[in-house]
N, C-alpha and C positions, 0 to 999 in steps of 0.2 A: 504493500500500500504506500502511496505517496504521502509525504508530510505536508500539511497545509501551512503556508507561510504568508504573513502580511507585512506590509511596509507602511510606516506612518511618518509624517513630517510635522515638526513643530517649528520653532523659530530658527530658520536656517535658509540657506540658498538652494537647498536640495541637490547640491553638487555630488554628494555621496551616493544618492540614489541614481543619478546619471552615470556615475562610475559603474554601478551594478549593471545598468543597461549596456554599457560599453564593453561588456564581457564578450558579446558576440557569440561565437560558436560554443565557447565554454559554458555560457549561461544556458544555451539551448540543450547542452548535454545534461545540465543539472535538472532541467525541466522534466526529465524522465523519472526523477526521484522526488521532486517537490511540486506542489500545486500552489501557485501564487494566487491567493484568493482576494488580495487587496494590494494595489500598487498604483497610485494615482498617476505616476509618471508614464505608465504603460497601459493602463486599463481603466474602464469606468466601473468595473465590478467592485462591490463593497460588502464583503461578507464579514461577519463577526465570529465566524467559526474558523479558528486557526490555532495552531500549536506553537509556532515560533513567530514572535513579533520583532521586527527590526525597527528601531526608533532613531530617526534623524532629527537633530535640532535640540536646542535648549528649551527649558520650560520657563516661560516669561509672562504668562497671564494667568489669572485665577481660573479661567475656563480650561486652560491646558493642564492645570493641576488635577482637576476632576477627570479629564479625559485620559491622562496617563495612568491614573489609578484604575480606571475601568479596563483599559488595555491590559494592565498587569493582571487583573482578576480573570481575564479570558485566556491569557497566554500561559502555556506550560514553561516556555523559555523566552526570556526577554533579553534582547541584545541591543546595546547602545552603539549606534553607527556613526562614527566620525567625531571630530573634536567638540562640536557643539553639544552633542548628546553625552559624551563621555566626561568632559570637564567644564562645559559651559561655553567654550570657544570664544570667538570674537565678541559675541553678544554680552559677555561679562564686563566689557569695557565700560558699559554704562553703570555698573555697580560702584564705580568710583565716585558717583554723584548721587544725590538724593533722587528718588524715583520721581518726585515732583519736578525737579529741574530737568530730568531726562525727558519726561513727557512734554514739558514746555518747549524744549529744544527741538524735538521731533515734530510735535503736533501744534505748536503755538497755543493759541487760546482755546483749542478744542481738546487739549490733553486730558481734561477731567472726565471726558466721555469714554476713555479707554481704561481697561482693567489691568494695565501693565503692572508687573511686580519685578523685583530684582531677578536677573537671569540666573538660572541654576541648571546644573547637569541633571539628567534624568534620575540619577541615584539619590538626589536630595529628597525625592518623594516616594520612590518605589525601589524594590530590590531589583538590581540589574545582575543578570546571570553571567554575561560575558560582555567584553568591550572589543570593538574593532576600531582602532584609532586612526587618526590622521586627518588632514584637511587638504584634499579629500582623502578618503580611504584608499588603500592600495588594492587595485583590482585583483591581483594575484593572491593577496592575503585573504580577501573575501572568499574566493573560490576554495582555497585551502581550508578556511574556517568552516564553511558549510559542509564540505566533504567530511571533515572530522566529526562534526555534529551528527551527520547521517550515519556514520559508522559507529556511533555510540561512544566516541572518544571525547575527552575533554580538550577543547581547542587550545592550542599553544599560544600564550600571550607573552611576548618577550618582556623581561624585566631587567635588562642590562643596558648600559649607556649606548646611545647612538654612535659614539666614537668608535666602538668595536667594528661596526659595519663600514665606517669610513676607512679604517685601517685595512680591513679585508679587501676593500676595493682599491687600495693603494692610492687614496686621495691625498693630496697635499693639504695639511691642516689649514683651514680658512683663516685662523689667527695669523698664520705666516703670510697670508695674502692681504693683511690689513683690515680684515673684517672681524666682527665678534660673532660668537656662536653659542647656542644653548645645548649643543650636542653632549657635553660632559654630564648633564643632569637630565637629559631627555631620553625616553624609552626608544629603543631600536625597533625595527620591524618594517621599515620602508626601503631597506637596502640603500640607505644614505642617498636618496635620489637627488636632494637639493644640492649638496656639495659636489656630487658627481657631475652635475651639469652647471657648475660655476657659481652656485648660490651658497647660502649658509643655512644652518638649522635654526628655525625660529620657535621650536618647541611645540609643534602642533600635535604631537603624540602624547603630550603630558609628561610629568616627571616620573623617574624611576621610583621605586618604593622607598629607598633610603638615599636621596640625593645629597651629595656633599656640597650643599649650597654655599657654605662659608668659603671653601676652596675656590669654587667657581666665581664667587663674588670678588675674591682677591684677584683672580685672573682678569675679570672685567675691569676692575679699578686699574690694574697694571696697564691695560690697553686704553686707558683714558676715559672710561665712562664715569659719570657722576652717579651718586646714589639714586637720583630721580631717573636717570637714563637706565639704570639697572632694573628698577622696578618696572619701567615701561617695557623692557625686553620680556620680562616674565608675565606681564599683563596681557600680551596680545592674544594668546589662545586660552586664557583662563587657567594658567598653570602657576599663578602667583602663590608664593609661600611667604608667610609673615616673617620667617627668619631673614629674608632678604632685606626687610625694612628696618631691622634692628641696627 
């Protein structure tokens, strides 16, 4: 029997769901084993009968809090899909301001009509069984993840620093190129795609379980960043840790 799967979107750009659709033939192969009963990006079907729920986006309105709780009650397995769902993502930038100020900035005088709350990851309101990280997610990681679930295996979630993958790919450290990087404290899993193509890691996959924030902060200071600039680096994808602010 196929497994019934549903995709849901909250506050996000829906880029992670588009990455799922970009799987092409690999996704078609999965469809022999799964039955996608809800996926707005691909179908108008809307079934509430599903076993696995993939959630994209942060929770940022009172209505979304109620909705995610209902989804959790229906799903046997709930998976946070992408940076916004896993750690709040770029939406958490507004959390540095009062919600009243954020509403006024976005909606002007109409802000009072919106039920916006501070942006939170899905795990702030319901139990999340697994995370697929990134902004956007890695297409290859998604396929591997689903296959492991279907085989009854616990999907592998890397919890070691991003720098390991950079070294395996023989990349020149971006610090040596005059850039700053969150790689030393960020979870691996994307095969160091950004530095491999000339960019730097900005932490979209979230922090490792025990990040050496103090050592990383000292490195950023050595490369000329002010405390405020360091906080801004950690803020971008919702990976901020209060230890950085001390």
